[in-house]
Phi, psi and omega in degrees: 000159182271147178245109184290348182280344181272137182286152177265117182262141177278153179302142180276113184289344182275346181274143180269103184237139175252108186263137174233161180300116177082000183226137175247117185234133174267116180286122188252272189239156177294154182301320180296325179294315181294315182294315181293330178297312183280338176292340177299330183297303179294328180294314179293325176297319176296322177296322183290309184293322178288325179295322177293323176294323176293322179297327178301323181286336182213077180286092186285334181270082183252162178228181178295148181304133177294132183295336182266317185255340183076008182282144175241002185255130181296317180296322177294323177299319179297316179296319179295318179297317181296317180291342179269334188243336182274126179299138179094350181249006185294333184256021179295138189293322184224083182304321180297338182261009185298314181297317182291328180284334186250343183236015179207189178285349180111161177289152180075021182242038187297313183298311179296321180295321178296317180297314180294322182295315179292322178298315179292326179294313178292325177296324179295319178293318178296320179296324176296322177293323176296322178297316179296320178298319178295324178297317181284322181289325181266356180079009180291345180296337181296327181288347180268351180290141179293146179239161182294334183269002185298315181296316179296318178295322179296320178293323177295318178294322177298316177298321181296311184290329176291326183274347182301310181300320180292323178294323177294318181294322182271358179056046178247154176287138180222091188289145176293141181301331181274000185290133183269116183292330178294319177292327179298323182280345181287144179297152181298321181293336177290329179287326186276328186234136179214118172047039174072009180269143175277128181251110182282089183296338182294345180274354180267150179275149178291137179102354180247031186297325181290318178295324179292322178296321177295320179296319180288339182292349178277008182258171177275111187268043180259357181268126181234000000 
């Protein structure tokens, strides 16, 4: 049913919206940008685990021998400490190798680790080129251009983050600089439902709730 108490908002001409019959979708990023963004996760994970295995063959960050264990490797020290203090690890067969066995390809895997490390390194560079291609093909490069208000916005954000702990301690409201006061005054149901259109929230990225609320504010909020 319609609620006459809710205001009718006109569409926002500044928002980039791709409209389909019965669906309101906010067009965000190019497909290459999204894929290359998430491909960074397995690539960086491969770099880390292979890098730790390479470090096992040449632990350059050494210290003086420990008087109790005789270890000179920081990673071995961590494994020995964990096997001594963490319940269930007291009977581990090789405490100095615990980190290498659980957070890398394992000790004695230098050749395989080098191959995987170089493969992930070249994949990381190729993925970066795909990301740049997606930025230019989708027009996302425009959002990376510097603006005149960037310095002022950075100072406002710095003020916000410095004041957050004090606001929490004093139990005071400390609004985000980007928070839209007009959207704040709108009823919650107005943000969720607009003019009988289905809004696929799953297409929005986590962390952009304020921008999404502004995008939805361009709809007719009379549908409840």
